[in-house]
C-alpha positions as CSV (number, residue, x, y, z in Angstrom):
1,M,0.0,0.0,0.0
2,T,1.5,3.3,-1.1
3,R,0.8,6.5,0.7
4,N,0.9,9.8,-0.8
5,R,4.1,11.6,0.0
6,R,3.9,14.6,2.3
7,R,3.9,17.9,0.4
8,D,6.3,20.5,1.7
9,L,3.7,23.0,3.0
10,P,4.8,25.8,5.2
11,V,3.4,25.9,8.7
12,A,1.5,29.1,9.4
13,P,3.1,31.3,12.1
14,I,1.1,31.6,15.3
15,R,0.5,35.3,14.6
16,R,-1.4,34.5,11.4
17,R,-3.4,31.7,13.1
18,L,-4.2,34.0,16.0
19,L,-5.3,36.8,13.6
20,A,-7.5,34.4,11.7
21,S,-9.1,33.3,15.0
22,L,-9.6,36.9,16.1
23,I,-11.3,37.8,12.8
24,D,-13.6,34.8,13.1
25,L,-14.4,35.7,16.7
26,A,-15.1,39.3,15.9
27,L,-17.5,38.3,13.0
28,T,-19.2,35.8,15.3
29,L,-19.7,38.4,18.1
30,L,-21.0,40.9,15.5
31,G,-23.5,38.4,14.2
32,G,-24.6,37.6,17.7
33,I,-25.0,41.2,18.7
34,L,-27.1,41.9,15.5
35,A,-29.3,38.8,16.2
36,I,-29.9,39.9,19.8
37,G,-30.6,43.4,18.6
38,A,-33.1,42.2,16.0
39,V,-34.9,40.0,18.6
40,A,-35.0,42.9,21.1
41,G,-36.3,45.2,18.4
42,V,-39.1,42.8,17.4
43,I,-40.1,42.4,21.1
44,T,-40.1,46.2,21.6
45,M,-42.1,46.8,18.4
46,R,-44.7,44.4,19.6
47,G,-45.0,46.3,22.9
48,R,-44.3,43.3,25.1
49,K,-41.8,42.9,27.8
50,D,-41.3,39.2,27.0
51,A,-41.8,37.4,23.8
52,P,-44.4,34.6,24.0
53,G,-42.8,31.3,24.7
54,V,-39.6,32.6,26.4
55,S,-40.4,30.8,29.6
56,S,-41.2,27.5,27.8
57,L,-38.0,27.9,25.8
58,N,-36.1,28.2,29.1
59,R,-37.8,25.0,30.4
60,L,-37.1,23.2,27.2
61,T,-33.3,24.0,27.1
62,S,-32.9,23.2,30.7
63,S,-34.0,19.6,30.0
64,K,-31.3,17.0,30.3
65,R,-32.4,15.3,27.0
66,V,-32.3,18.5,25.1
67,S,-29.0,19.5,26.5
68,I,-27.5,16.2,25.4
69,A,-29.1,16.5,22.0
70,L,-27.7,20.0,21.5
71,R,-24.2,18.8,22.5
72,V,-24.4,15.9,20.1
73,F,-25.6,18.2,17.3
74,A,-22.8,20.7,18.0
75,F,-20.2,17.8,18.0
76,V,-21.5,16.5,14.6
77,L,-21.6,20.0,13.2
78,N,-18.0,20.6,14.4
79,V,-16.8,17.4,12.8
80,L,-18.5,18.2,9.5
81,L,-17.1,21.7,9.4
82,T,-13.5,20.9,10.4
83,G,-11.2,21.6,7.5
84,R,-13.5,24.3,6.0
85,R,-12.0,27.7,5.9
86,G,-13.7,30.5,7.8
87,P,-13.5,34.2,6.8
88,G,-10.4,34.7,9.0
89,S,-8.5,31.9,7.4
90,R,-9.5,33.1,4.0
91,I,-8.3,36.6,4.7
92,V,-4.9,35.7,6.1
93,G,-4.5,32.8,3.7
94,T,-4.2,29.7,5.9
95,R,-5.8,26.3,5.7
96,L,-6.0,23.1,7.7
97,V,-4.4,20.1,6.0
98,D,-3.4,16.5,6.8
99,A,0.2,16.7,8.0
100,R,1.1,13.4,6.2
101,T,-0.4,14.0,2.8
102,G,-1.0,17.7,2.5
103,G,-4.5,17.0,1.5
104,P,-7.8,17.6,3.3
105,V,-8.4,16.4,6.8
106,S,-10.0,12.9,7.0
107,L,-13.3,12.3,8.8
108,R,-11.4,10.3,11.4
109,Q,-8.9,13.1,12.0
110,A,-11.8,15.6,12.2
111,T,-13.6,13.4,14.8
112,L,-10.5,13.1,16.9
113,R,-9.9,16.9,16.7
114,A,-13.5,17.8,17.7
115,G,-13.6,15.1,20.4
116,S,-10.3,16.2,22.0
117,R,-11.6,19.8,22.0
118,Q,-14.9,18.8,23.5
119,G,-13.2,16.6,26.1
120,W,-10.9,19.4,27.1
121,L,-13.8,21.9,27.5
122,F,-15.6,19.3,29.6
123,L,-12.6,18.9,31.8
124,V,-11.9,22.6,32.4
125,S,-15.6,23.8,32.6
126,P,-16.8,24.8,36.0
127,Y,-19.1,22.5,37.9
128,P,-22.8,23.2,37.6
129,P,-24.2,25.6,40.1
130,V,-25.5,24.2,43.4
131,S,-29.3,23.9,43.5
132,L,-30.9,25.7,46.5
133,K,-33.6,23.1,46.5
134,L,-31.0,20.5,47.5
135,H,-29.2,22.8,49.9
136,P,-31.7,25.1,51.6
137,D,-29.1,25.9,54.3
138,L,-27.2,28.0,51.7
139,H,-30.1,30.3,51.1
140,P,-29.3,32.8,54.0
141,A,-25.6,32.8,53.1
142,L,-26.4,33.7,49.5
143,K,-28.8,36.5,50.6
144,F,-26.0,37.9,52.8
145,A,-23.5,37.7,49.9
146,K,-25.8,39.5,47.5
147,S,-26.5,42.3,50.0
148,A,-22.8,42.8,50.7
């Protein structure tokens, strides 16, 4: 079995990769701000303080099943989009390639990349907040902390 030989592709300097990430982040934040502004504008134009269904949406997203489904969906989307160039990468001229062949990243490599990223985020994320229903003795301490 013959493998393709590795092409001699230059490795992008960290400054270019960081710049590409910052451009992608700025565009994502801008899109999020515009989306939030649009929703707030629609709510204000309708003359309501809350949009109908906001409380039911909160209940839906706090469900364990929905949370797991959203995480699985995000993981699959992350795997499928690995190797595609975002606006930042296009602007600075970088791309993600297989180190052995110089070609596109395989599905296995994309899965390992996304899985390691998700695993790291799971390990370093803070623990979920303590429920006051389970620990009613914390209630007075929290009131004191909020008033201080």
